[in-house]
N, C-alpha and C positions, 0 to 999 in steps of 0.2 A: 597528374593530379593537381588541379589548379584551385585557387581561391574561388569559392562559390558562395553567393548569398551574403547575408550579414546577420546571421542568427546562430547563436550557440545551440548545438543540438541536444544538449543535456544540461540538467541543473548544475551550476558551477558554484564553487565555494567563494569565500571572500577574496581569494587571490586571483579569481578569474578575470580575464580582460575581454569583455564583450566588444564586438565590432570587427574582429577578424574571423573569417569563417573558411575553413577547409572542408572539403568533402569528408565526412566522417568525424569532424571535430567534436570532441567532448568538452574540452575546456582549454583555456590558455592561462598559464600559471607563471608567476614570478615568485622567487624565493630568495631570502637574504644570502643563502649559501652560494647562489650563482648571481651575483650582482650584475645588473644590466642585461640579463638573459631572460628570454621568454620561452617557455616550453609549451608547444602546442600539442596536446595529447589527442591522438586520433585513433579511431578503430579502422583497421584495414580489412579489405576483403580477401587479400592474398598475401602470403608470407614468402612464397617461393617465386623468384623472378627468373624468367627464362631469358638467356642471352640470345640475341639474334643469330640465326643460323649462319649468316655470312661472316660473323665475327671470327677473328683468329684467336680468341681467348681459349686457354686450355681447359675450360670448364663451361658447362652449359647452364648452370643454375647458381643464383646468388640469393643471399638474404641480407636485407638492410634494415636493422632494427630502428634506425633513425635517419634523419636527413638534416643537413647542416652539421657543423662540427666545432666543438669548443677548442680543438687544437689550434685553430686560427692560423694554420700554415699559409704564409703569403702566396706560395706557389701552387697551392692545391688545385689539381685539375677538376675536382668535384665542385668547385665553387660555381661554375656556370649552370649546374643543375638546379640551383636555387632560382634561377631566372624563369624556369618552367612554372614556378609558383607566383610569378610577378613580384618576386623579391630580388634584391640585388646580390651580386656575387661578392660584395665586399663585406660591410659590417653585418648585413642581414644574415649572411651565411654563418657568421660567428655567434650571432645573438638570437636568431629566430630558429629554434631547434624543434623539428617535428618528430614526435615519438609515437611509435605504434604500440599502444598499451596492451592490445589484445594479440600481439604477435605470436606468443607461444601457443595459445589455444587454436589459432588459425593454422599454424604450422603443424600441430599434431593432427588436425583433421586432414590436411593435405597429404601428409606422409602416410596416413592410413588408407588412402585411396588405392584400390586395386591397380590403377593405372600407373602408380608411382614406381619407377624402375630403379630406385636407389642409386641414382647417378651422383657424382661428386658435387658437393655444394660448397661454394666459396663465401666466406665472410671477410669484410674489410676491403672489398673492391671499390667501394665508393666512399662512404664515411666510416670512421673507425668505430667498431662495435664496443671498444673498451675506452672510449672517451669518458670524461669525468661524469657525464650524466648517467652512465651505466651504474654508478654507485647509488644513484637515486632510484632508478627504475628496475634494476636487477632482472633484465630480460635474458641475458646470456646463459645463466644456469639452466633455465627451462629449454632454451634452444639446443644446448649441448645434449641434455638428457633426451629430448625428443628425437634428435638426429641419431644418436647412438641406439636408442630403443628400437628405431625403425630399420636399423641396419644400413644407414646412409653414411658413406664416407664424407669427411668435410675437412676444410682448411680454414685457418684464421691468420690474417695479416693485421698487425696492430703496432701502434706506438705507445699503447696504454699499459702502464704497469699494473693496472687493476686486474689484468689477466692472471696475476699470481693468485688472486682469491679463488679462481676456478681451476687451478692446477689439479687438485684431487679429482674433480669431475672429468677433466681431460684425460688423466691417467686411466680412470675407470672406463671412459669411452673408448680409449685406444685398445682395450682388451676385446672390444666387440667389432670395431670398424677401423679402417685406416684414418688416422688423425694427423694433420700437419700443422705445425705452428711456425709462423715467421714473424720476425720483428723488423720494423722499418727504422733504419738509423743511417743518416747520411752526413750529419753535421756533428763533429766532435768538439769544436771550439765553443765554450760556454757562452761567450758574448754573442756570437753569431747565431747560435741556436736560440737564445732567448729573444733575439730580434726577429728572426725569420720564422720561428715556430713558437710563438710566445705562450701557447696554451699546452704545450707538450711536456711530458716528463723529461728531465735532463738526460743527456747522453749517458752519464754515469748510472742513472736509475735504469735506463734501458739495458745497459750492459749487465747490471745486476739481475734484470728480468731474464736475460739470456741464460745466465748462470743458474737461476732458479728453475727454468724449464729443463735445462740439462740435468740438474740435480734430481729432478723428478723422474728422470729416465726417458724423456721425450727428445727427439731431434729438434733442433731450432736453427732455422736458416735466417739469413738477414738480407733484406732488400736495401742496398746502398743506393738510394734514389730519393729525390733527384740530385744528381751531381750538378752543381751550379758552376758554369764557366767562370774562371778567374776568382771564384770564391771558395770552392772546395775541390778543385780538380788538379792541384799540384801533386807531384810525386810524393812529397813529404806528407801532405794531408791524407792522401789515399793510403800510403804506407802506414801511417799512424793509426788510422781508423781500422784498417784490416788487421793490423797487429793487435789492437784492442779486442776485436771480434774473435780472433784466434785465442787470445788469453781468456776470454769469457767462455770459450767452449763451443762457439757457433759451429754448426755442421755443414754450412754452405753459405755462399754469398753470391749475389748478382749485382752488377754495377750498371746503372742506367742514367743517361743524361736527362736534364730537365726539359719538359715541353710546356709551352704557354699557350693554351687554346682560348680563343675568344676573349672575353673581357678579363680573364685572368692575366693576360699579358699587361694590360694597362694597370691592373692592381699591383702586379709585381714591379713594373717599371716605376710606379709611384713610390714604392718602398725603396727601390734602388736609388732613385733620385735624392731621397732623404738621407739614406745611409751610406751609399757609395756612388756619389754623382759622377765620379770620373769614369765609371763603367757603363753609363747609360748609352753612350755612343757605340761602344763595342757591342753591347747587347742588341741594339737596333740593327747594326750591320750583320751580326751573326744570325739573328732570327728573321730578319727581313720582314716580309708581310705574312709569313707563315707561323705555324705553331711549333715546329720542330727544328732542331739543329740540323745543319747540312750533313750529308753523308760523310763528308770529310772529317767533321768534328767527331761524329759518332765512331768512325773508324780509328781516329786518333786516340780517343778515350779508351776504346777497347784495346788498342796496342799498348797504351800506358798501363791499364789496369790488369791486363792478362798476366804478365810476369809477377806482379805483386800478389795477385790472387793465388798463383801457384806457389809463390814463396811462403805464403801463410797457410798452405794446406787446403786451399779451396778449389783445386783442380784447374780447369781450363780457363776460358775467357769469361766465364760468369754469365753467359747469356742463356744458358739452358737450365730450365727449372722443370724437371720431369713430372712432378706430381700435381702441377697446377696450383700450388699454394700461393703463387704470386702472379698478379695480372700482368700481361704483357703491355708495354707502352704502345699506343697506337690510336688511330681515330675511333676504333670500335669501342674504346672505354666509354666514350660519351654516349653510346647507344644503349647502354645497359638500362633495362627497365627498373625503375626505382620504386614504384608503387603499383 
């Protein structure tokens, strides 16, 4: 879905910003509540996105209520998808947010089709469905209700504590269909978290979210990713994080190393040069010209994390996630249909 034309497709209010045009654009809006951010409100033709058949993902369908993310995680693999819109993977990804305002209505129509087979649907595979803008647009309650009413199992992966608002809906949905909730948390140090994930809730807030999910009677697994070499991969750091997850009541954990695809590598290395310049050379050698850590590092991390996972009650090596709640790392992630 690319920028098309130069005309707003519907009458806009005083906050509209003419001149940018997306297919289906209704209006572009700025609000004091989100300083420096522009929301591009679009009408979509489809809500359910089919994952390519060749993908190794453990699910075949996704829903993306928005594109771009206010979490502003420096390492985020989804940044490059903004380039499909002729926007950049840096500041534009954090400040030009596309929101599908008719998502719920379209989703209900698609789920009502006789051809819909009620396959598992994953949310949070690209940008977070509970980023702060969800407080403004409130799309997720309708999504949850539509999926549950249609008998469709689903999973949610998020860093957003706004999920707590919808816990009663998720508990109700779980009475009808399998529901999986997972929280992403990989940085326990407050200063590092604020620097590398400046728009996310704190680690403490996400630990409280895990407790709230568990208190509501739902399982809650944790994606410990991305693990950043020399920044979050020491035994002490991993042990402290997994211990905090155990104390919060997490029911599972998976540990994955960071990958840096396309222009995300340059964006991350720019941050690293400013914050930890002594590590830039190490990162260039470790990642070389590719997006992924060498097999040796991946195996080393698994060997380090495995005993810690078991010590904190999370089973084996943390690489198996049976119900598809968490996307696997790999090239296929970039192939997901977003619009």
